[in-house]
KEDOMAR-377143 format. One line per field, with one value per residue: x, y negated, z of N, C-alpha, C in turn; residue number from 1. Coordinates in Angstrom, 1 decimal. Example, Ala and Ser with C-alpha at 12.3 -4.5 7.8 and 13.67 -1.06 7.14 Angstrom:
REM residues 2
npx <- 13.2 12.8 .
npy <- 5.7 2.2 .
npz <- 7.8 7.1 .
capx <- 12.3 13.7 .
capy <- 4.5 1.1 .
capz <- 7.8 7.1 .
cpx <- 13.2 12.9 .
cpy <- 3.3 0.0 .
cpz <- 7.8 7.9 .
k <- 1 2 .
REM end
This chain:
REM residues 254
npx <- 15.0 18.2 20.2 23.3 25.3 27.7 30.3 31.8 34.5 37.1 40.3 40.7 38.8 38.0 35.9 35.6 33.7 34.3 37.2 39.2 41.8 44.4 43.0 41.5 38.7 36.2 33.1 30.4 29.6 30.1 30.6 28.9 30.5 33.0 32.5 31.7 34.0 35.8 34.7 35.0 37.8 38.2 37.3 39.2 38.9 40.1 40.9 39.8 37.6 34.2 31.6 28.8 27.1 27.7 27.1 24.4 23.4 21.4 22.0 22.8 23.4 24.1 24.6 26.3 28.2 29.3 31.8 34.7 35.9 39.0 41.9 44.6 47.6 49.3 52.4 54.7 57.2 58.6 59.2 61.4 62.8 63.0 61.9 59.9 56.4 53.2 51.8 49.1 45.8 44.2 41.3 39.8 37.7 37.6 37.5 35.0 32.0 30.2 27.3 26.9 24.8 23.9 21.7 20.3 20.9 20.9 22.9 25.1 25.6 26.3 28.7 30.2 30.3 31.8 34.2 34.9 35.6 37.9 39.9 41.1 42.7 43.9 41.4 40.4 39.3 38.3 40.7 44.1 45.6 43.9 43.0 40.6 39.4 37.9 36.1 34.8 32.6 29.2 28.0 26.4 24.6 21.2 17.6 15.9 14.3 16.3 16.0 14.8 16.7 18.8 17.6 17.1 19.6 22.1 23.4 26.5 28.3 31.3 32.2 33.0 31.9 29.2 28.9 29.5 27.3 25.3 26.0 25.4 22.7 21.8 21.9 20.1 16.8 14.8 15.8 15.5 15.4 18.5 18.9 19.6 21.0 20.0 20.9 19.8 19.6 17.5 14.3 13.3 11.6 10.8 11.3 14.4 16.2 18.7 21.5 24.4 27.3 28.3 28.1 29.7 31.0 33.3 36.4 38.8 42.0 42.8 40.6 38.3 34.9 31.7 28.3 25.3 23.6 20.5 19.5 17.8 17.0 16.6 15.6 16.7 16.0 18.4 19.5 20.6 23.7 24.1 26.4 29.8 31.7 34.1 37.6 40.8 43.9 46.1 45.3 45.8 48.4 51.1 51.9 55.2 57.1 57.6 60.5 61.9 64.4 64.4 65.0 66.4 65.8 68.5 69.7 68.9 70.4 70.1 .
npy <- 34.4 32.7 29.7 28.4 25.6 23.5 21.1 19.2 17.4 15.2 13.7 14.2 16.1 18.9 20.3 22.4 23.7 24.6 25.0 23.6 24.5 22.3 20.5 19.8 19.6 18.1 18.8 16.6 17.4 19.9 23.2 26.4 28.6 27.6 27.0 29.5 30.9 29.6 30.6 33.3 33.5 32.6 34.8 36.6 38.2 40.2 39.2 40.9 41.9 43.0 40.8 40.6 40.4 37.8 36.2 36.6 34.9 32.0 28.7 25.3 21.8 18.6 15.3 13.2 11.2 9.9 9.4 8.6 9.1 10.4 10.5 12.5 12.6 15.3 16.9 19.6 22.1 25.3 27.5 29.3 29.3 26.6 25.4 23.0 22.8 22.8 19.5 18.2 17.2 16.4 16.2 14.6 14.2 11.4 10.5 11.6 13.0 15.8 17.9 21.2 24.0 27.4 30.0 33.0 36.4 36.8 38.1 38.3 35.6 34.8 36.2 34.8 32.3 32.8 33.4 31.0 29.6 30.8 31.2 33.5 32.8 29.5 27.0 25.2 22.4 23.1 23.0 24.0 21.8 20.1 19.6 19.9 17.1 17.0 19.1 22.1 23.6 23.1 24.0 27.0 29.4 28.5 29.1 28.2 26.9 26.4 23.9 22.3 22.3 20.9 18.5 17.6 17.5 15.5 12.5 12.6 10.7 8.6 6.1 3.6 3.6 3.7 1.2 -0.5 0.0 -1.0 -3.7 -4.4 -3.9 -5.9 -8.1 -7.6 -7.8 -6.0 -3.5 -0.1 2.7 4.7 6.9 10.3 12.5 15.8 19.1 22.2 25.8 26.9 28.3 31.7 32.1 29.4 26.4 25.1 22.0 21.6 23.6 25.5 27.4 28.9 30.9 33.2 36.3 37.8 37.2 38.0 37.4 38.2 38.6 36.6 36.1 34.5 33.8 32.3 29.7 28.3 25.0 22.8 19.4 17.2 14.7 13.3 11.5 9.6 10.6 9.0 9.5 10.3 10.6 10.2 12.6 14.7 14.5 15.5 15.3 16.5 18.6 21.3 21.7 23.0 22.0 20.8 22.2 20.5 18.5 19.5 19.1 16.7 16.0 13.2 11.6 10.8 7.4 5.2 3.3 0.5 .
npz <- 64.1 64.3 64.6 63.8 64.3 62.8 63.2 60.8 60.4 59.4 58.5 55.7 53.4 51.2 49.0 46.7 44.0 41.5 39.5 37.1 35.4 35.7 37.2 40.1 41.7 44.0 45.7 46.8 49.3 51.8 50.6 50.4 50.0 50.9 53.7 54.7 54.1 56.0 58.4 58.0 58.0 60.7 62.0 61.3 59.0 56.3 52.9 51.1 52.3 52.9 52.2 52.4 54.6 55.6 53.3 53.2 55.0 55.6 54.3 55.1 54.9 56.3 55.5 57.3 57.2 54.3 53.3 51.2 47.8 47.0 45.0 44.2 42.7 41.8 42.3 42.1 42.9 42.1 44.8 44.8 42.3 41.8 39.6 37.9 38.5 36.8 36.4 38.3 39.2 42.2 44.1 46.9 49.8 51.8 55.2 55.9 57.3 58.3 59.1 59.3 58.9 59.7 59.2 60.5 61.4 64.9 66.4 64.7 64.3 66.9 67.1 65.2 66.4 68.7 67.4 66.4 68.7 69.4 67.1 64.7 62.5 61.8 61.3 58.4 56.4 53.7 52.1 52.9 53.6 55.0 58.0 60.7 62.6 64.9 67.3 65.9 66.6 67.7 70.0 71.2 69.2 68.4 68.8 66.4 63.4 60.4 59.0 60.9 62.9 61.6 61.2 63.8 65.2 66.8 65.4 63.9 62.9 62.7 65.1 64.1 61.6 62.2 63.4 61.3 59.6 61.2 61.3 58.7 58.6 60.3 58.7 56.8 56.9 56.2 56.5 57.6 59.9 59.8 57.1 56.4 54.0 53.3 52.5 51.6 51.4 48.8 49.3 48.4 45.4 45.2 43.3 42.8 43.4 42.4 41.3 42.5 41.9 44.3 46.2 48.0 46.7 46.6 48.1 47.2 46.0 43.5 42.1 42.4 43.1 42.7 43.4 41.9 43.5 44.6 45.5 47.7 48.1 50.8 53.3 56.4 59.4 61.2 64.4 67.1 68.9 72.3 73.8 72.9 70.8 72.4 72.1 72.2 71.1 72.3 73.8 73.4 74.0 76.0 79.2 80.3 82.9 86.1 86.4 84.2 81.9 79.3 75.8 74.1 71.1 68.8 68.5 65.8 63.3 61.1 .
capx <- 16.2 18.9 20.9 24.6 25.6 29.2 30.7 32.9 35.0 38.5 40.8 40.5 38.1 37.9 35.0 35.4 32.9 34.9 38.5 39.5 43.2 45.2 42.0 40.9 37.7 35.5 31.7 30.1 29.3 30.7 30.0 28.6 31.7 34.0 32.1 31.8 35.5 36.3 34.2 35.6 39.1 38.2 37.1 40.3 38.6 41.0 40.3 39.1 36.5 32.8 31.0 27.4 26.4 27.9 26.4 22.9 23.0 20.8 23.0 22.4 24.4 23.6 25.7 26.3 29.1 29.7 33.3 35.1 36.6 40.4 42.5 46.0 48.4 50.1 53.6 55.3 58.3 58.6 60.1 62.5 63.6 63.1 61.3 58.7 55.1 52.4 51.2 47.7 45.0 43.4 40.4 39.4 36.8 38.3 36.7 33.7 31.5 29.0 26.8 26.6 24.0 23.8 20.5 20.3 20.9 21.4 24.1 26.2 25.9 27.1 30.1 30.9 30.5 32.9 35.4 35.3 36.2 39.3 40.0 42.3 43.5 43.5 40.4 40.7 38.1 38.3 42.1 45.0 46.1 42.8 42.6 39.5 39.8 37.1 35.7 33.9 31.4 28.3 27.2 26.0 23.4 19.9 16.5 15.1 14.5 17.4 15.7 14.5 18.0 19.6 16.9 17.1 20.9 22.5 24.2 27.9 29.2 32.3 31.7 33.3 31.0 27.9 28.9 29.5 25.9 24.5 26.2 24.7 21.3 21.5 21.8 19.0 15.7 13.9 16.4 14.9 16.4 19.4 18.4 20.7 20.7 20.1 20.9 19.6 19.3 16.1 13.6 13.1 10.4 10.6 12.1 15.5 16.5 19.9 22.2 25.8 27.9 29.2 27.8 30.9 30.9 34.6 37.6 40.0 42.7 43.0 39.3 37.3 33.6 30.7 27.0 24.6 22.7 19.6 19.6 16.8 17.5 15.6 16.2 16.4 16.3 19.5 19.2 21.9 24.4 24.1 27.8 30.7 32.3 35.4 38.7 42.1 44.8 47.2 44.7 46.3 49.9 51.4 52.8 56.5 57.2 58.2 62.0 62.5 65.1 63.9 66.0 66.1 66.3 69.5 69.3 69.1 70.7 69.9 .
capy <- 33.9 31.7 28.8 28.0 24.3 23.2 19.7 19.2 16.0 15.2 12.6 14.6 17.4 19.2 21.4 22.6 24.8 24.9 24.5 23.7 24.4 21.4 19.5 20.4 18.6 18.4 18.4 15.5 18.0 21.2 24.3 27.6 29.5 27.0 27.2 30.9 31.2 29.1 31.5 34.6 33.3 32.6 36.2 37.4 39.1 40.1 38.6 42.0 42.4 42.9 39.5 40.7 39.9 36.3 35.6 36.6 33.8 30.8 27.7 24.0 20.8 17.2 14.3 12.2 10.1 10.4 9.2 8.1 10.0 10.1 11.2 12.8 13.0 16.3 17.5 20.7 22.9 26.7 27.6 30.2 28.9 25.2 25.0 22.2 23.4 21.9 18.4 18.4 16.2 17.0 15.2 14.8 13.2 10.8 9.9 12.1 13.8 16.6 18.9 22.4 25.0 28.8 30.7 34.4 37.4 36.2 38.8 37.9 34.2 34.7 36.6 33.7 31.2 33.2 33.4 29.6 29.2 31.4 31.6 34.3 31.9 28.2 26.6 23.9 21.9 23.4 23.3 24.1 20.4 19.3 20.1 19.1 16.1 17.2 20.4 22.5 24.1 22.2 24.7 28.3 29.4 28.2 29.7 27.2 27.0 25.7 22.6 21.6 22.1 19.9 17.2 17.1 17.4 14.1 11.9 12.8 9.7 7.9 4.9 2.5 3.7 3.3 -0.3 -1.1 0.1 -1.9 -5.1 -4.5 -3.9 -7.2 -9.1 -7.2 -7.6 -5.0 -2.2 0.7 3.7 5.3 8.1 11.1 13.5 17.2 20.0 23.5 26.9 26.9 29.6 32.5 31.8 28.0 25.8 24.3 20.7 21.8 24.8 25.6 28.7 28.8 32.0 34.1 37.7 38.3 36.2 38.7 36.4 38.8 38.6 35.9 36.1 33.7 33.9 31.1 29.3 27.2 24.1 21.8 18.2 16.5 13.7 13.3 10.3 9.8 10.6 8.5 10.2 9.7 10.5 10.6 13.9 14.7 14.9 15.2 16.0 17.2 19.6 22.6 21.8 23.5 21.0 21.2 22.2 19.3 18.6 20.1 18.0 16.4 15.5 12.0 11.6 9.9 6.1 5.1 2.0 0.2 .
capz <- 63.5 65.0 63.8 64.3 63.8 62.8 62.9 59.9 60.3 59.3 57.6 54.4 53.1 49.8 48.9 45.3 43.5 40.3 39.2 35.7 35.2 36.6 37.8 41.3 42.1 45.2 45.7 47.8 50.6 52.0 49.8 51.2 50.0 51.8 55.1 55.0 54.2 57.2 59.4 57.8 58.5 62.1 62.5 60.8 58.0 55.1 51.7 50.4 53.2 52.5 52.6 52.2 55.8 55.6 52.1 53.4 55.9 54.9 54.6 54.9 55.3 56.4 55.2 58.3 56.8 53.0 53.0 49.9 47.0 46.9 43.9 44.4 41.5 42.5 41.7 42.9 42.4 42.6 46.0 44.6 41.1 41.7 38.4 38.1 38.2 36.0 37.1 38.6 39.9 43.2 44.7 48.3 50.5 53.0 56.3 55.8 58.4 57.9 60.0 58.5 59.6 59.2 59.8 60.2 62.5 66.1 66.8 63.8 64.6 68.1 66.8 64.5 67.3 69.5 66.6 66.3 70.0 69.5 65.7 64.3 61.6 62.0 60.4 57.7 55.7 52.2 51.7 54.1 54.0 55.5 59.3 61.3 63.6 66.0 67.5 64.9 67.2 68.4 71.0 70.8 68.3 69.0 68.2 65.7 62.0 59.9 58.7 62.2 63.6 60.9 61.4 65.2 65.7 66.9 64.3 64.2 62.2 63.5 65.8 63.3 60.5 62.7 63.6 60.0 59.1 62.1 60.8 57.4 58.9 60.9 57.6 56.0 57.8 55.7 56.7 58.6 60.5 58.9 56.5 56.0 53.0 53.8 51.4 52.2 50.4 48.4 49.6 47.3 44.7 45.0 42.3 43.4 42.9 41.5 41.7 42.5 42.0 45.5 47.2 47.8 46.6 47.0 48.2 46.7 45.1 42.2 41.4 43.2 42.5 43.3 42.8 41.8 44.7 44.4 46.6 47.8 48.7 51.6 54.1 57.8 60.1 62.1 65.9 67.6 69.9 73.7 74.2 71.8 70.9 73.1 71.2 72.8 70.3 73.1 74.7 73.2 74.3 77.3 79.9 80.8 84.4 86.6 86.5 83.0 81.2 77.9 74.9 73.5 69.7 68.6 68.0 64.4 62.9 59.7 .
cpx <- 16.9 19.7 22.2 25.0 27.1 29.3 31.9 33.4 36.5 39.0 40.5 39.7 38.1 37.1 34.7 34.5 33.4 36.2 38.8 41.0 43.9 44.3 41.3 39.9 37.1 34.0 31.6 29.8 29.9 29.9 29.8 29.8 32.8 33.7 32.2 33.2 36.1 35.9 34.8 37.1 39.2 38.0 38.3 40.0 39.6 40.2 39.5 37.9 35.2 32.2 29.5 26.6 26.5 27.1 24.9 22.5 22.4 21.7 22.4 23.4 23.7 24.8 25.6 27.1 29.7 31.1 33.5 35.9 38.0 41.1 44.0 46.6 49.5 51.2 54.1 56.4 58.3 59.6 61.4 63.4 63.8 62.5 60.1 57.5 54.3 51.8 49.7 47.1 44.1 42.6 40.0 38.3 37.5 37.3 35.3 33.3 30.3 28.6 26.3 25.8 23.9 22.6 20.5 20.3 21.6 22.8 25.3 26.6 26.7 28.5 30.9 31.2 31.7 34.2 35.8 36.0 37.6 39.6 41.3 43.2 43.0 42.5 40.9 39.4 38.3 39.7 43.0 45.5 45.0 42.3 41.5 40.1 39.0 36.7 34.7 32.6 30.5 27.4 26.9 24.8 22.1 18.7 15.6 15.3 15.7 17.1 15.5 15.8 18.8 18.9 17.0 18.5 21.3 23.4 25.6 28.8 30.1 31.7 31.9 32.3 29.6 27.8 28.9 28.1 25.1 24.7 25.5 23.2 20.9 21.3 20.6 17.8 14.7 14.5 15.7 15.9 17.3 18.8 19.6 20.2 20.9 20.0 20.8 19.3 17.8 15.5 13.3 11.7 10.1 11.6 13.1 15.6 17.7 20.5 23.7 26.2 28.9 28.8 28.9 30.4 32.1 35.6 38.9 40.8 42.9 41.7 38.2 36.0 32.6 29.4 26.3 23.7 21.8 19.6 18.4 17.3 16.3 16.3 15.8 16.7 17.4 19.0 20.6 22.4 24.2 25.5 28.7 31.3 33.7 36.4 40.0 43.1 45.9 46.6 45.3 47.8 50.1 52.3 54.1 56.4 57.9 59.7 62.6 63.1 64.5 65.1 65.5 66.6 67.4 69.0 69.7 69.3 70.5 70.9 .
cpy <- 32.8 30.9 28.4 26.7 24.1 21.7 19.7 17.7 16.1 14.0 12.9 16.0 17.6 20.4 21.7 23.8 25.3 24.3 24.7 23.4 23.4 20.3 20.2 19.4 19.0 18.0 17.2 16.1 19.4 22.3 25.5 28.5 28.9 27.2 28.6 31.4 30.8 30.1 32.9 34.6 33.3 34.0 37.1 38.4 39.0 39.7 39.7 42.5 42.2 41.6 39.5 40.1 38.3 35.7 35.6 35.5 32.6 29.6 26.3 23.0 19.4 16.3 13.2 10.9 10.5 10.3 8.6 9.1 9.5 11.0 11.3 13.3 14.0 16.8 18.6 21.4 24.3 26.8 28.4 29.6 27.4 24.6 24.1 22.9 22.3 20.7 18.7 17.2 16.9 15.9 15.6 13.9 12.7 10.2 10.4 13.0 14.5 17.5 20.0 23.4 26.3 29.4 32.1 35.2 36.8 36.8 38.4 36.4 34.0 35.2 35.5 32.6 31.6 33.1 31.9 29.1 29.7 32.0 32.5 33.6 30.5 27.7 25.3 23.6 21.9 23.7 23.3 22.7 19.6 19.9 19.3 18.2 16.2 18.7 20.8 23.0 23.0 22.9 26.1 28.3 29.2 28.8 28.6 27.3 26.1 24.2 21.7 21.3 21.0 18.5 16.7 17.0 15.9 13.8 12.0 11.8 9.1 6.6 3.7 2.4 3.3 1.8 -1.0 -1.1 -0.9 -3.4 -5.4 -4.7 -5.3 -8.3 -8.8 -6.9 -6.5 -3.6 -1.4 1.6 4.3 6.7 9.0 12.2 14.9 18.1 21.4 24.5 26.8 28.3 30.4 32.2 30.3 27.5 24.9 23.0 20.8 23.1 24.7 27.1 28.8 29.8 33.0 35.6 38.4 37.2 36.8 37.8 36.9 38.8 38.0 35.9 35.3 33.8 32.5 30.9 28.2 26.3 23.1 20.6 17.5 15.4 13.8 11.9 10.5 9.7 10.2 9.3 9.5 9.7 10.9 11.9 13.8 15.2 14.5 16.0 16.8 18.3 21.0 22.8 22.2 22.5 21.6 21.2 20.9 19.5 19.1 18.9 17.9 15.8 14.2 11.9 10.5 8.5 6.0 3.6 1.8 -0.8 .
cpz <- 64.3 64.1 64.5 63.6 63.9 62.5 62.0 59.7 60.3 58.4 56.1 54.4 51.6 49.7 47.4 45.0 42.2 40.1 37.8 35.5 36.1 37.3 38.9 41.9 43.5 45.1 46.8 49.1 50.6 51.2 50.8 51.2 50.9 53.3 55.5 55.0 55.4 58.4 59.3 58.3 60.0 62.7 62.2 59.8 56.8 53.9 50.9 51.1 52.5 53.1 52.6 53.4 55.9 54.5 52.3 54.3 55.1 55.3 54.3 55.4 55.3 56.3 56.2 57.9 55.4 52.7 51.6 49.2 46.8 45.9 44.2 43.2 42.1 41.7 42.7 42.2 43.0 43.7 45.7 43.4 41.1 40.5 38.7 37.7 37.4 36.9 37.2 39.3 40.9 43.9 46.1 48.7 51.7 54.0 56.2 57.0 58.0 59.1 59.2 59.4 58.9 59.9 59.5 61.5 63.7 66.5 66.0 64.1 65.9 67.9 66.1 65.4 68.2 68.7 66.5 67.6 70.1 68.1 65.5 63.4 61.8 60.9 59.6 56.8 54.2 51.7 53.0 54.5 54.7 56.9 59.8 62.4 64.9 66.2 66.4 65.5 67.8 69.4 70.4 69.9 69.1 68.2 67.6 64.2 61.5 59.7 59.9 62.9 63.0 61.1 62.9 65.8 65.7 65.7 64.7 63.5 63.2 64.0 64.8 62.1 61.0 62.9 62.3 59.4 59.9 61.6 59.5 57.6 59.5 59.8 56.7 56.9 57.4 56.0 57.8 59.2 59.4 58.4 56.0 55.0 53.6 52.6 52.0 51.1 50.1 48.7 48.4 46.7 44.5 43.9 43.0 42.7 42.0 42.0 41.7 42.5 43.1 46.6 47.0 47.7 47.0 47.0 47.7 45.7 43.7 41.4 42.3 42.4 43.3 42.6 42.8 43.0 44.4 45.7 46.5 48.6 49.5 52.4 55.5 58.4 61.2 63.6 66.5 68.8 71.3 74.2 73.0 71.9 71.5 72.1 71.9 72.0 71.0 73.9 74.5 73.5 75.8 78.0 80.3 82.3 84.9 86.8 85.3 82.2 79.8 77.1 74.3 72.1 69.6 68.1 66.5 64.1 61.5 59.2 .
k <- 1 2 3 4 5 6 7 8 9 10 11 12 13 14 15 16 17 18 19 20 21 22 23 24 25 26 27 28 29 30 31 32 33 34 35 36 37 38 39 40 41 42 43 44 45 46 47 48 49 50 51 52 53 54 55 56 57 58 59 60 61 62 63 64 65 66 67 68 69 70 71 72 73 74 75 76 77 78 79 80 81 82 83 84 85 86 87 88 89 90 91 92 93 94 95 96 97 98 99 100 101 102 103 104 105 106 107 108 109 110 111 112 113 114 115 116 117 118 119 120 121 122 123 124 125 126 127 128 129 130 131 132 133 134 135 136 137 138 139 140 141 142 143 144 145 146 147 148 149 150 151 152 153 154 155 156 157 158 159 160 161 162 163 164 165 166 167 168 169 170 171 172 173 174 175 176 177 178 179 180 181 182 183 184 185 186 187 188 189 190 191 192 193 194 195 196 197 198 199 200 201 202 203 204 205 206 207 208 209 210 211 212 213 214 215 216 217 218 219 220 221 222 223 224 225 226 227 228 229 230 231 232 233 234 235 236 237 238 239 240 241 242 243 244 245 246 247 248 249 250 251 252 253 254 .
REM end
């Protein structure tokens, strides 16, 4: 078995396992349905496609930076009629960072890794309004158990968050190494710590279906990064040829 690791970091994330009418909540960590949906979109799978191979992958996630919960009072109007839509509440996780892992067939994981490098549809972190702020991939699949991969992967928290924890630790002489929560699929036959209905059976918008998943909660000691992750927001832009005239926006007076 191999393991594929993903870095899930962005200004906003939303990982809902249940929606109740006008209230759209989020879990405290990425859901299996959300991460598999991201990978299925990267492959370009239609919503009616068979998901049995993806659902069979064992899933785990490590909470590197829990972030904070944000509530959005949402209003909208119908694009054609202009009629006001029902008011709703939508919840997000702000400034959160996670490491997600998928364990299973090496050939399938390599296909998913290649899809991440050149996605058919742009990836997002739970909702279309939540783009990632860093690269999703953390390297090609590796031959190691899921729990070991999540425990040994470098800590992906933001620099400002790490400094904040270090300042707190300096004032607390009893503080030890940073401990990270890890949530993994419970092995068959074992008693889970809790359950979520977030294993996708179908993404068909006319009949979405999800199965129950048992989850086991453990902890890992943070392994500090040796180098920060590279991020250049202009990397995907094509440079203009030398000598190309540019337009200057008109001045604005107040």
